[in-house]
All heavy atoms as a GROMACS GRO file, in nm:
protein
  572
    1MET      N    1   0.086  -0.116   0.000
    1MET     CA    2   0.000   0.000   0.000
    1MET      C    3   0.091   0.123   0.000
    1MET      O    4   0.186   0.130   0.076
    1MET     CB    5  -0.089  -0.003   0.125
    1MET     CG    6  -0.188   0.108   0.129
    1MET     SD    7  -0.297   0.110   0.272
    1MET     CE    8  -0.349  -0.056   0.290
    2ASP      N    9   0.059   0.222  -0.085
    2ASP     CA   10   0.146   0.338  -0.092
    2ASP      C   11   0.124   0.432   0.028
    2ASP      O   12   0.023   0.422   0.099
    2ASP     CB   13   0.129   0.412  -0.225
    2ASP     CG   14  -0.008   0.477  -0.242
    2ASP    OD1   15  -0.065   0.525  -0.143
    2ASP    OD2   16  -0.056   0.484  -0.356
    3SER      N   17   0.219   0.519   0.050
    3SER     CA   18   0.216   0.604   0.170
    3SER      C   19   0.100   0.702   0.169
    3SER      O   20   0.050   0.739   0.275
    3SER     CB   21   0.348   0.679   0.184
    3SER     OG   22   0.369   0.766   0.074
    4ASN      N   23   0.053   0.742   0.052
    4ASN     CA   24  -0.062   0.833   0.044
    4ASN      C   25  -0.189   0.765   0.096
    4ASN      O   26  -0.264   0.825   0.172
    4ASN     CB   27  -0.080   0.879  -0.100
    4ASN     CG   28  -0.182   0.991  -0.113
    4ASN    OD1   29  -0.200   1.070  -0.022
    4ASN    ND2   30  -0.247   0.996  -0.228
    5LYS      N   31  -0.210   0.641   0.056
    5LYS     CA   32  -0.327   0.566   0.103
    5LYS      C   33  -0.317   0.539   0.253
    5LYS      O   34  -0.416   0.549   0.326
    5LYS     CB   35  -0.342   0.434   0.028
    5LYS     CG   36  -0.393   0.448  -0.112
    5LYS     CD   37  -0.411   0.314  -0.178
    5LYS     CE   38  -0.457   0.329  -0.320
    5LYS     NZ   39  -0.472   0.199  -0.387
    6THR      N   40  -0.197   0.505   0.298
    6THR     CA   41  -0.175   0.480   0.440
    6THR      C   42  -0.207   0.604   0.521
    6THR      O   43  -0.273   0.597   0.624
    6THR     CB   44  -0.029   0.436   0.465
    6THR    OG1   45  -0.003   0.318   0.390
    6THR    CG2   46  -0.004   0.410   0.612
    7GLN      N   47  -0.162   0.720   0.474
    7GLN     CA   48  -0.188   0.846   0.545
    7GLN      C   49  -0.338   0.876   0.549
    7GLN      O   50  -0.391   0.920   0.651
    7GLN     CB   51  -0.112   0.961   0.479
    7GLN     CG   52  -0.123   1.091   0.555
    7GLN     CD   53  -0.068   1.080   0.696
    7GLN    OE1   54   0.040   1.026   0.717
    7GLN    NE2   55  -0.142   1.129   0.793
    8LYS      N   56  -0.408   0.852   0.440
    8LYS     CA   57  -0.553   0.876   0.435
    8LYS      C   58  -0.626   0.787   0.535
    8LYS      O   59  -0.716   0.832   0.606
    8LYS     CB   60  -0.608   0.853   0.295
    8LYS     CG   61  -0.572   0.963   0.198
    8LYS     CD   62  -0.631   0.936   0.061
    8LYS     CE   63  -0.593   1.046  -0.037
    8LYS     NZ   64  -0.653   1.023  -0.169
    9ILE      N   65  -0.585   0.660   0.542
    9ILE     CA   66  -0.647   0.568   0.638
    9ILE      C   67  -0.619   0.613   0.781
    9ILE      O   68  -0.710   0.614   0.866
    9ILE     CB   69  -0.599   0.424   0.615
    9ILE    CG1   70  -0.653   0.371   0.481
    9ILE    CG2   71  -0.641   0.332   0.729
    9ILE    CD1   72  -0.593   0.240   0.437
   10CYS      N   73  -0.497   0.653   0.808
   10CYS     CA   74  -0.462   0.701   0.943
   10CYS      C   75  -0.542   0.825   0.979
   10CYS      O   76  -0.587   0.839   1.093
   10CYS     CB   77  -0.313   0.728   0.953
   10CYS     SG   78  -0.213   0.578   0.952
   11ASN      N   79  -0.562   0.915   0.884
   11ASN     CA   80  -0.643   1.034   0.909
   11ASN      C   81  -0.788   0.997   0.942
   11ASN      O   82  -0.847   1.054   1.034
   11ASN     CB   83  -0.640   1.128   0.788
   11ASN     CG   84  -0.505   1.194   0.768
   11ASN    OD1   85  -0.422   1.197   0.858
   11ASN    ND2   86  -0.482   1.245   0.648
   12LEU      N   87  -0.842   0.902   0.867
   12LEU     CA   88  -0.980   0.858   0.894
   12LEU      C   89  -0.991   0.789   1.029
   12LEU      O   90  -1.090   0.807   1.101
   12LEU     CB   91  -1.028   0.766   0.782
   12LEU     CG   92  -1.055   0.835   0.648
   12LEU    CD1   93  -1.083   0.730   0.540
   12LEU    CD2   94  -1.169   0.933   0.660
   13LEU      N   95  -0.890   0.712   1.065
   13LEU     CA   96  -0.891   0.647   1.197
   13LEU      C   97  -0.884   0.751   1.309
   13LEU      O   98  -0.948   0.736   1.412
   13LEU     CB   99  -0.776   0.547   1.209
   13LEU     CG  100  -0.791   0.421   1.125
   13LEU    CD1  101  -0.663   0.337   1.132
   13LEU    CD2  102  -0.910   0.339   1.170
   14GLY      N  103  -0.807   0.857   1.286
   14GLY     CA  104  -0.801   0.966   1.384
   14GLY      C  105  -0.935   1.033   1.402
   14GLY      O  106  -0.977   1.064   1.514
   15LEU      N  107  -1.006   1.056   1.293
   15LEU     CA  108  -1.141   1.114   1.301
   15LEU      C  109  -1.236   1.022   1.377
   15LEU      O  110  -1.314   1.067   1.460
   15LEU     CB  111  -1.196   1.140   1.160
   15LEU     CG  112  -1.138   1.258   1.084
   15LEU    CD1  113  -1.190   1.259   0.941
   15LEU    CD2  114  -1.170   1.388   1.153
   16ALA      N  115  -1.228   0.893   1.348
   16ALA     CA  116  -1.313   0.796   1.416
   16ALA      C  117  -1.283   0.793   1.565
   16ALA      O  118  -1.375   0.785   1.648
   16ALA     CB  119  -1.294   0.657   1.356
   17GLN      N  120  -1.156   0.805   1.601
   17GLN     CA  121  -1.119   0.804   1.742
   17GLN      C  122  -1.172   0.928   1.813
   17GLN      O  123  -1.227   0.919   1.923
   17GLN     CB  124  -0.967   0.795   1.757
   17GLN     CG  125  -0.923   0.781   1.902
   17GLN     CD  126  -0.775   0.756   1.914
   17GLN    OE1  127  -0.699   0.787   1.823
   17GLN    NE2  128  -0.735   0.699   2.025
   18ARG      N  129  -1.158   1.044   1.750
   18ARG     CA  130  -1.210   1.167   1.812
   18ARG      C  131  -1.362   1.165   1.825
   18ARG      O  132  -1.418   1.227   1.915
   18ARG     CB  133  -1.164   1.288   1.731
   18ARG     CG  134  -1.016   1.319   1.753
   18ARG     CD  135  -0.974   1.451   1.693
   18ARG     NE  136  -0.977   1.456   1.549
   18ARG     CZ  137  -0.884   1.406   1.467
   18ARG    NH1  138  -0.779   1.345   1.517
   18ARG    NH2  139  -0.897   1.418   1.337
   19ALA      N  140  -1.427   1.092   1.734
   19ALA     CA  141  -1.573   1.080   1.739
   19ALA      C  142  -1.618   0.973   1.837
   19ALA      O  143  -1.739   0.954   1.858
   19ALA     CB  144  -1.627   1.050   1.600
   20GLY      N  145  -1.524   0.903   1.898
   20GLY     CA  146  -1.560   0.798   1.993
   20GLY      C  147  -1.610   0.670   1.928
   20GLY      O  148  -1.676   0.589   1.992
   21ARG      N  149  -1.576   0.650   1.802
   21ARG     CA  150  -1.624   0.534   1.729
   21ARG      C  151  -1.516   0.429   1.705
   21ARG      O  152  -1.539   0.331   1.635
   21ARG     CB  153  -1.680   0.577   1.592
   21ARG     CG  154  -1.789   0.683   1.599
   21ARG     CD  155  -1.916   0.631   1.653
   21ARG     NE  156  -1.972   0.536   1.558
   21ARG     CZ  157  -2.075   0.459   1.581
   21ARG    NH1  158  -2.136   0.464   1.696
   21ARG    NH2  159  -2.118   0.376   1.491
   22LEU      N  160  -1.399   0.448   1.768
   22LEU     CA  161  -1.288   0.357   1.750
   22LEU      C  162  -1.263   0.284   1.881
   22LEU      O  163  -1.261   0.344   1.988
   22LEU     CB  164  -1.162   0.435   1.710
   22LEU     CG  165  -1.040   0.355   1.674
   22LEU    CD1  166  -1.058   0.290   1.536
   22LEU    CD2  167  -0.919   0.447   1.670
   23VAL      N  168  -1.248   0.153   1.872
   23VAL     CA  169  -1.221   0.071   1.990
   23VAL      C  170  -1.082   0.012   1.973
   23VAL      O  171  -1.048  -0.038   1.866
   23VAL     CB  172  -1.324  -0.044   2.002
   23VAL    CG1  173  -1.291  -0.136   2.116
   23VAL    CG2  174  -1.464   0.013   2.017
   24SER      N  175  -1.001   0.018   2.078
   24SER     CA  176  -0.868  -0.042   2.070
   24SER      C  177  -0.841  -0.124   2.195
   24SER      O  178  -0.898  -0.098   2.301
   24SER     CB  179  -0.760   0.065   2.052
   24SER     OG  180  -0.761   0.154   2.160
   25GLY      N  181  -0.757  -0.223   2.179
   25GLY     CA  182  -0.726  -0.314   2.289
   25GLY      C  183  -0.794  -0.447   2.267
   25GLY      O  184  -0.911  -0.453   2.224
   26GLU      N  185  -0.722  -0.553   2.296
   26GLU     CA  186  -0.770  -0.688   2.269
   26GLU      C  187  -0.908  -0.717   2.328
   26GLU      O  188  -1.000  -0.760   2.258
   26GLU     CB  189  -0.668  -0.789   2.322
   26GLU     CG  190  -0.708  -0.934   2.304
   26GLU     CD  191  -0.605  -1.030   2.360
   26GLU    OE1  192  -0.495  -0.988   2.400
   26GLU    OE2  193  -0.636  -1.150   2.365
   27ASP      N  194  -0.924  -0.696   2.458
   27ASP     CA  195  -1.050  -0.730   2.524
   27ASP      C  196  -1.167  -0.647   2.472
   27ASP      O  197  -1.277  -0.700   2.449
   27ASP     CB  198  -1.037  -0.714   2.675
   27ASP     CG  199  -0.938  -0.813   2.737
   27ASP    OD1  200  -0.917  -0.919   2.677
   27ASP    OD2  201  -0.884  -0.782   2.843
   28LEU      N  202  -1.145  -0.518   2.452
   28LEU     CA  203  -1.252  -0.430   2.404
   28LEU      C  204  -1.291  -0.462   2.260
   28LEU      O  205  -1.409  -0.456   2.224
   28LEU     CB  206  -1.210  -0.283   2.416
   28LEU     CG  207  -1.193  -0.231   2.558
   28LEU    CD1  208  -1.141  -0.088   2.556
   28LEU    CD2  209  -1.322  -0.239   2.637
   29VAL      N  210  -1.193  -0.500   2.179
   29VAL     CA  211  -1.222  -0.536   2.041
   29VAL      C  212  -1.302  -0.666   2.035
   29VAL      O  213  -1.401  -0.675   1.964
   29VAL     CB  214  -1.091  -0.547   1.958
   29VAL    CG1  215  -1.118  -0.609   1.822
   29VAL    CG2  216  -1.028  -0.410   1.943
   30VAL      N  217  -1.262  -0.765   2.112
   30VAL     CA  218  -1.335  -0.893   2.115
   30VAL      C  219  -1.478  -0.869   2.163
   30VAL      O  220  -1.574  -0.922   2.105
   30VAL     CB  221  -1.263  -0.997   2.204
   30VAL    CG1  222  -1.351  -1.118   2.229
   30VAL    CG2  223  -1.132  -1.039   2.141
   31GLU      N  224  -1.494  -0.786   2.264
   31GLU     CA  225  -1.628  -0.753   2.315
   31GLU      C  226  -1.712  -0.683   2.208
   31GLU      O  227  -1.830  -0.716   2.190
   31GLU     CB  228  -1.614  -0.664   2.439
   31GLU     CG  229  -1.745  -0.630   2.504
   31GLU     CD  230  -1.726  -0.542   2.626
   31GLU    OE1  231  -1.626  -0.560   2.700
   31GLU    OE2  232  -1.812  -0.453   2.648
   32ALA      N  233  -1.654  -0.589   2.136
   32ALA     CA  234  -1.726  -0.518   2.030
   32ALA      C  235  -1.766  -0.614   1.918
   32ALA      O  236  -1.877  -0.602   1.863
   32ALA     CB  237  -1.640  -0.404   1.976
   33ILE      N  238  -1.680  -0.708   1.885
   33ILE     CA  239  -1.713  -0.807   1.782
   33ILE      C  240  -1.832  -0.891   1.828
   33ILE      O  241  -1.928  -0.911   1.754
   33ILE     CB  242  -1.591  -0.897   1.752
   33ILE    CG1  243  -1.480  -0.818   1.683
   33ILE    CG2  244  -1.633  -1.017   1.666
   33ILE    CD1  245  -1.349  -0.893   1.672
   34GLN      N  246  -1.828  -0.938   1.951
   34GLN     CA  247  -1.935  -1.024   2.004
   34GLN      C  248  -2.067  -0.950   2.014
   34GLN      O  249  -2.173  -1.010   1.994
   34GLN     CB  250  -1.895  -1.079   2.140
   34GLN     CG  251  -1.784  -1.181   2.133
   34GLN     CD  252  -1.733  -1.224   2.269
   34GLN    OE1  253  -1.732  -1.145   2.363
   34GLN    NE2  254  -1.689  -1.348   2.279
   35LYS      N  255  -2.064  -0.822   2.044
   35LYS     CA  256  -2.187  -0.743   2.058
   35LYS      C  257  -2.241  -0.694   1.923
   35LYS      O  258  -2.345  -0.631   1.918
   35LYS     CB  259  -2.163  -0.622   2.148
   35LYS     CG  260  -2.145  -0.658   2.293
   35LYS     CD  261  -2.127  -0.533   2.376
   35LYS     CE  262  -2.119  -0.565   2.524
   35LYS     NZ  263  -2.101  -0.441   2.605
   36GLY      N  264  -2.167  -0.722   1.816
   36GLY     CA  265  -2.211  -0.677   1.684
   36GLY      C  266  -2.183  -0.530   1.659
   36GLY      O  267  -2.239  -0.471   1.567
   37GLN      N  268  -2.098  -0.469   1.740
   37GLN     CA  269  -2.067  -0.327   1.725
   37GLN      C  270  -1.951  -0.304   1.629
   37GLN      O  271  -1.936  -0.194   1.575
   37GLN     CB  272  -2.032  -0.266   1.861
   37GLN     CG  273  -2.148  -0.270   1.959
   37GLN     CD  274  -2.106  -0.233   2.100
   37GLN    OE1  275  -1.989  -0.248   2.137
   37GLN    NE2  276  -2.201  -0.188   2.179
   38ALA      N  277  -1.867  -0.402   1.606
   38ALA     CA  278  -1.751  -0.388   1.517
   38ALA      C  279  -1.793  -0.417   1.374
   38ALA      O  280  -1.860  -0.517   1.347
   38ALA     CB  281  -1.640  -0.482   1.560
   39LYS      N  282  -1.756  -0.330   1.285
   39LYS     CA  283  -1.785  -0.350   1.143
   39LYS      C  284  -1.659  -0.387   1.066
   39LYS      O  285  -1.665  -0.451   0.961
   39LYS     CB  286  -1.844  -0.221   1.082
   39LYS     CG  287  -1.963  -0.167   1.156
   39LYS     CD  288  -2.077  -0.264   1.159
   39LYS     CE  289  -2.194  -0.205   1.236
   39LYS     NZ  290  -2.280  -0.302   1.294
   40LEU      N  291  -1.543  -0.345   1.118
   40LEU     CA  292  -1.415  -0.369   1.055
   40LEU      C  293  -1.308  -0.370   1.163
   40LEU      O  294  -1.313  -0.289   1.255
   40LEU     CB  295  -1.385  -0.258   0.954
   40LEU     CG  296  -1.250  -0.258   0.882
   40LEU    CD1  297  -1.241  -0.379   0.787
   40LEU    CD2  298  -1.234  -0.130   0.802
   41VAL      N  299  -1.214  -0.462   1.153
   41VAL     CA  300  -1.106  -0.472   1.252
   41VAL      C  301  -0.973  -0.456   1.179
   41VAL      O  302  -0.948  -0.525   1.081
   41VAL     CB  303  -1.109  -0.607   1.326
   41VAL    CG1  304  -0.988  -0.622   1.417
   41VAL    CG2  305  -1.237  -0.621   1.406
   42PHE      N  306  -0.891  -0.362   1.228
   42PHE     CA  307  -0.754  -0.349   1.180
   42PHE      C  308  -0.666  -0.423   1.279
   42PHE      O  309  -0.668  -0.395   1.398
   42PHE     CB  310  -0.710  -0.203   1.173
   42PHE     CG  311  -0.768  -0.128   1.056
   42PHE    CD1  312  -0.880  -0.051   1.069
   42PHE    CD2  313  -0.707  -0.137   0.932
   42PHE    CE1  314  -0.933   0.018   0.962
   42PHE    CE2  315  -0.759  -0.069   0.822
   42PHE     CZ  316  -0.872   0.008   0.838
   43LEU      N  317  -0.590  -0.518   1.229
   43LEU     CA  318  -0.501  -0.599   1.311
   43LEU      C  319  -0.360  -0.586   1.256
   43LEU      O  320  -0.340  -0.602   1.135
   43LEU     CB  321  -0.546  -0.745   1.308
   43LEU     CG  322  -0.468  -0.846   1.390
   43LEU    CD1  323  -0.478  -0.814   1.540
   43LEU    CD2  324  -0.519  -0.986   1.364
   44ALA      N  325  -0.265  -0.553   1.342
   44ALA     CA  326  -0.127  -0.537   1.296
   44ALA      C  327  -0.079  -0.665   1.228
   44ALA      O  328  -0.103  -0.775   1.278
   44ALA     CB  329  -0.036  -0.501   1.413
   45SER      N  330  -0.012  -0.649   1.117
   45SER     CA  331   0.036  -0.765   1.043
   45SER      C  332   0.142  -0.843   1.121
   45SER      O  333   0.162  -0.961   1.096
   45SER     CB  334   0.093  -0.723   0.907
   45SER     OG  335   0.199  -0.631   0.924
   46ASP      N  336   0.205  -0.777   1.218
   46ASP     CA  337   0.306  -0.845   1.299
   46ASP      C  338   0.255  -0.876   1.440
   46ASP      O  339   0.334  -0.895   1.533
   46ASP     CB  340   0.436  -0.766   1.303
   46ASP     CG  341   0.417  -0.624   1.357
   46ASP    OD1  342   0.301  -0.583   1.374
   46ASP    OD2  343   0.518  -0.556   1.380
   47ALA      N  344   0.122  -0.885   1.455
   47ALA     CA  345   0.063  -0.920   1.585
   47ALA      C  346   0.103  -1.063   1.623
   47ALA      O  347   0.130  -1.146   1.536
   47ALA     CB  348  -0.089  -0.908   1.580
   48ALA      N  349   0.104  -1.090   1.751
   48ALA     CA  350   0.137  -1.224   1.800
   48ALA      C  351   0.040  -1.326   1.740
   48ALA      O  352  -0.078  -1.297   1.717
   48ALA     CB  353   0.130  -1.228   1.952
   49SER      N  354   0.089  -1.445   1.716
   49SER     CA  355   0.007  -1.547   1.649
   49SER      C  356  -0.117  -1.585   1.730
   49SER      O  357  -0.223  -1.608   1.672
   49SER     CB  358   0.090  -1.671   1.619
   49SER     OG  359   0.142  -1.727   1.738
   50ASN      N  360  -0.107  -1.587   1.863
   50ASN     CA  361  -0.225  -1.620   1.943
   50ASN      C  362  -0.331  -1.509   1.936
   50ASN      O  363  -0.450  -1.537   1.931
   50ASN     CB  364  -0.188  -1.651   2.088
   50ASN     CG  365  -0.117  -1.538   2.158
   50ASN    OD1  366  -0.060  -1.449   2.096
   50ASN    ND2  367  -0.120  -1.540   2.291
   51LEU      N  368  -0.287  -1.383   1.932
   51LEU     CA  369  -0.382  -1.272   1.917
   51LEU      C  370  -0.444  -1.275   1.778
   51LEU      O  371  -0.566  -1.258   1.763
   51LEU     CB  372  -0.312  -1.138   1.941
   51LEU     CG  373  -0.397  -1.014   1.916
   51LEU    CD1  374  -0.516  -1.011   2.011
   51LEU    CD2  375  -0.313  -0.889   1.932
   52ASN      N  376  -0.362  -1.299   1.678
   52ASN     CA  377  -0.410  -1.307   1.541
   52ASN      C  378  -0.518  -1.414   1.529
   52ASN      O  379  -0.625  -1.391   1.471
   52ASN     CB  380  -0.293  -1.336   1.448
   52ASN     CG  381  -0.326  -1.319   1.303
   52ASN    OD1  382  -0.442  -1.307   1.265
   52ASN    ND2  383  -0.224  -1.320   1.220
   53LYS      N  384  -0.493  -1.533   1.584
   53LYS     CA  385  -0.590  -1.642   1.578
   53LYS      C  386  -0.718  -1.606   1.651
   53LYS      O  387  -0.828  -1.628   1.600
   53LYS     CB  388  -0.530  -1.770   1.636
   53LYS     CG  389  -0.627  -1.888   1.630
   53LYS     CD  390  -0.563  -2.014   1.681
   53LYS     CE  391  -0.652  -2.136   1.682
   53LYS     NZ  392  -0.789  -2.127   1.648
   54LYS      N  393  -0.705  -1.548   1.769
   54LYS     CA  394  -0.822  -1.512   1.850
   54LYS      C  395  -0.911  -1.412   1.777
   54LYS      O  396  -1.033  -1.432   1.765
   54LYS     CB  397  -0.776  -1.454   1.983
   54LYS     CG  398  -0.888  -1.416   2.077
   54LYS     CD  399  -0.831  -1.366   2.209
   54LYS     CE  400  -0.938  -1.335   2.310
   54LYS     NZ  401  -0.880  -1.290   2.437
   55ILE      N  402  -0.851  -1.306   1.725
   55ILE     CA  403  -0.928  -1.202   1.656
   55ILE      C  404  -0.987  -1.255   1.526
   55ILE      O  405  -1.105  -1.232   1.496
   55ILE     CB  406  -0.840  -1.077   1.630
   55ILE    CG1  407  -0.795  -1.013   1.762
   55ILE    CG2  408  -0.914  -0.976   1.542
   55ILE    CD1  409  -0.906  -0.957   1.848
   56CYS      N  410  -0.909  -1.328   1.451
   56CYS     CA  411  -0.959  -1.382   1.324
   56CYS      C  412  -1.071  -1.484   1.345
   56CYS      O  413  -1.170  -1.483   1.271
   56CYS     CB  414  -0.845  -1.442   1.242
   56CYS     SG  415  -0.733  -1.318   1.175
   57ASP      N  416  -1.059  -1.569   1.445
   57ASP     CA  417  -1.164  -1.666   1.475
   57ASP      C  418  -1.293  -1.596   1.516
   57ASP      O  419  -1.402  -1.630   1.469
   57ASP     CB  420  -1.120  -1.764   1.584
   57ASP     CG  421  -1.016  -1.863   1.536
   57ASP    OD1  422  -0.990  -1.871   1.413
   57ASP    OD2  423  -0.960  -1.934   1.622
   58LYS      N  424  -1.283  -1.499   1.608
   58LYS     CA  425  -1.402  -1.424   1.651
   58LYS      C  426  -1.465  -1.351   1.534
   58LYS      O  427  -1.588  -1.351   1.517
   58LYS     CB  428  -1.368  -1.323   1.760
   58LYS     CG  429  -1.346  -1.382   1.895
   58LYS     CD  430  -1.477  -1.429   1.957
   58LYS     CE  431  -1.448  -1.486   2.093
   58LYS     NZ  432  -1.555  -1.571   2.140
   59SER      N  433  -1.381  -1.287   1.454
   59SER     CA  434  -1.432  -1.210   1.340
   59SER      C  435  -1.502  -1.299   1.239
   59SER      O  436  -1.605  -1.261   1.184
   59SER     CB  437  -1.317  -1.135   1.273
   59SER     OG  438  -1.263  -1.039   1.361
   60LYS      N  439  -1.446  -1.416   1.216
   60LYS     CA  440  -1.509  -1.509   1.122
   60LYS      C  441  -1.644  -1.556   1.175
   60LYS      O  442  -1.743  -1.560   1.102
   60LYS     CB  443  -1.417  -1.629   1.098
   60LYS     CG  444  -1.467  -1.723   0.992
   60LYS     CD  445  -1.368  -1.834   0.965
   60LYS     CE  446  -1.422  -1.928   0.859
   60LYS     NZ  447  -1.329  -2.038   0.832
   61THR      N  448  -1.649  -1.588   1.305
   61THR     CA  449  -1.774  -1.633   1.366
   61THR      C  450  -1.884  -1.528   1.355
   61THR      O  451  -1.999  -1.559   1.326
   61THR     CB  452  -1.751  -1.668   1.515
   61THR    OG1  453  -1.654  -1.772   1.522
   61THR    CG2  454  -1.879  -1.713   1.583
   62TYR      N  455  -1.847  -1.402   1.377
   62TYR     CA  456  -1.944  -1.292   1.378
   62TYR      C  457  -1.946  -1.214   1.247
   62TYR      O  458  -2.007  -1.108   1.238
   62TYR     CB  459  -1.918  -1.199   1.496
   62TYR     CG  460  -1.949  -1.264   1.628
   62TYR    CD1  461  -1.851  -1.333   1.700
   62TYR    CD2  462  -2.076  -1.259   1.683
   62TYR    CE1  463  -1.879  -1.393   1.822
   62TYR    CE2  464  -2.106  -1.318   1.803
   62TYR     CZ  465  -2.006  -1.385   1.872
   62TYR     OH  466  -2.035  -1.445   1.993
   63GLN      N  467  -1.880  -1.265   1.145
   63GLN     CA  468  -1.878  -1.208   1.010
   63GLN      C  469  -1.833  -1.062   1.010
   63GLN      O  470  -1.902  -0.973   0.957
   63GLN     CB  471  -2.015  -1.224   0.943
   63GLN     CG  472  -2.054  -1.369   0.929
   63GLN     CD  473  -2.193  -1.388   0.875
   63GLN    OE1  474  -2.277  -1.300   0.885
   63GLN    NE2  475  -2.216  -1.504   0.818
   64VAL      N  476  -1.716  -1.037   1.068
   64VAL     CA  477  -1.655  -0.904   1.069
   64VAL      C  478  -1.525  -0.914   0.989
   64VAL      O  479  -1.446  -1.006   1.010
   64VAL     CB  480  -1.625  -0.858   1.214
   64VAL    CG1  481  -1.552  -0.725   1.215
   64VAL    CG2  482  -1.754  -0.850   1.294
   65GLU      N  483  -1.505  -0.820   0.899
   65GLU     CA  484  -1.384  -0.822   0.816
   65GLU      C  485  -1.262  -0.778   0.897
   65GLU      O  486  -1.269  -0.687   0.978
   65GLU     CB  487  -1.401  -0.728   0.697
   65GLU     CG  488  -1.286  -0.733   0.600
   65GLU     CD  489  -1.308  -0.650   0.476
   65GLU    OE1  490  -1.418  -0.598   0.456
   65GLU    OE2  491  -1.211  -0.637   0.398
   66VAL      N  492  -1.149  -0.845   0.872
   66VAL     CA  493  -1.022  -0.811   0.937
   66VAL      C  494  -0.923  -0.767   0.831
   66VAL      O  495  -0.905  -0.834   0.730
   66VAL     CB  496  -0.964  -0.933   1.014
   66VAL    CG1  497  -0.829  -0.899   1.073
   66VAL    CG2  498  -1.060  -0.979   1.121
   67VAL      N  499  -0.859  -0.653   0.856
   67VAL     CA  500  -0.756  -0.600   0.767
   67VAL      C  501  -0.623  -0.605   0.840
   67VAL      O  502  -0.612  -0.555   0.952
   67VAL     CB  503  -0.788  -0.454   0.726
   67VAL    CG1  504  -0.676  -0.395   0.643
   67VAL    CG2  505  -0.920  -0.447   0.654
   68THR      N  506  -0.523  -0.666   0.778
   68THR     CA  507  -0.391  -0.677   0.840
   68THR      C  508  -0.286  -0.607   0.754
   68THR      O  509  -0.182  -0.663   0.723
   68THR     CB  510  -0.351  -0.824   0.861
   68THR    OG1  511  -0.356  -0.889   0.734
   68THR    CG2  512  -0.440  -0.894   0.960
   69ALA      N  513  -0.312  -0.483   0.717
   69ALA     CA  514  -0.225  -0.412   0.626
   69ALA      C  515  -0.112  -0.336   0.694
   69ALA      O  516  -0.020  -0.291   0.628
   69ALA     CB  517  -0.308  -0.314   0.542
   70PHE      N  518  -0.117  -0.319   0.823
   70PHE     CA  519  -0.021  -0.236   0.893
   70PHE      C  520   0.059  -0.317   0.994
   70PHE      O  521   0.013  -0.418   1.042
   70PHE     CB  522  -0.091  -0.121   0.966
   70PHE     CG  523  -0.178  -0.037   0.877
   70PHE    CD1  524  -0.316  -0.050   0.879
   70PHE    CD2  525  -0.122   0.052   0.788
   70PHE    CE1  526  -0.396   0.026   0.796
   70PHE    CE2  527  -0.200   0.128   0.704
   70PHE     CZ  528  -0.339   0.115   0.708
   71SER      N  529   0.176  -0.266   1.030
   71SER     CA  530   0.255  -0.329   1.135
   71SER      C  531   0.259  -0.236   1.256
   71SER      O  532   0.226  -0.118   1.245
   71SER     CB  533   0.397  -0.356   1.088
   71SER     OG  534   0.469  -0.236   1.075
   72THR      N  535   0.300  -0.288   1.369
   72THR     CA  536   0.307  -0.205   1.490
   72THR      C  537   0.422  -0.106   1.482
   72THR      O  538   0.425  -0.010   1.557
   72THR     CB  539   0.325  -0.292   1.616
   72THR    OG1  540   0.442  -0.373   1.599
   72THR    CG2  541   0.204  -0.378   1.640
   73LEU      N  542   0.512  -0.125   1.388
   73LEU     CA  543   0.624  -0.032   1.372
   73LEU      C  544   0.589   0.083   1.280
   73LEU      O  545   0.669   0.174   1.260
   73LEU     CB  546   0.746  -0.106   1.315
   73LEU     CG  547   0.801  -0.219   1.403
   73LEU    CD1  548   0.912  -0.291   1.329
   73LEU    CD2  549   0.850  -0.162   1.534
   74GLY      N  550   0.468   0.080   1.222
   74GLY     CA  551   0.426   0.187   1.134
   74GLY      C  552   0.472   0.173   0.990
   74GLY      O  553   0.448   0.258   0.908
   75ARG      N  554   0.539   0.063   0.961
   75ARG     CA  555   0.584   0.036   0.825
   75ARG      C  556   0.494  -0.069   0.763
   75ARG      O  557   0.448  -0.159   0.829
   75ARG     CB  558   0.727  -0.016   0.823
   75ARG     CG  559   0.826   0.089   0.864
   75ARG     CD  560   0.966   0.032   0.856
   75ARG     NE  561   1.027   0.058   0.987
   75ARG     CZ  562   1.097  -0.026   1.055
   75ARG    NH1  563   1.122  -0.145   1.009
   75ARG    NH2  564   1.149   0.005   1.170
   76ASP      N  565   0.469  -0.056   0.634
   76ASP     CA  566   0.386  -0.154   0.564
   76ASP      C  567   0.468  -0.269   0.514
   76ASP      O  568   0.581  -0.261   0.487
   76ASP     CB  569   0.314  -0.090   0.446
   76ASP     CG  570   0.216   0.017   0.495
   76ASP    OD1  571   0.169   0.005   0.607
   76ASP    OD2  572   0.191   0.111   0.418
   0.00000   0.00000   0.00000
């Protein structure tokens, strides 16, 4: 993904966070998925394998899309 698209996504995530529509943290994300409040999950591409499995399994069960385009280091 090019840096322009990455910046646009980060800007939109910032807006969502300021609007109170962004959930972060493993437990809160799993809870949002189970309650049907999550529509899309961004998961770091370098997340731990157990976290990756947990989030992907929950998302599949509750039909929530998972995007793993970013890393925790901020590099694609």
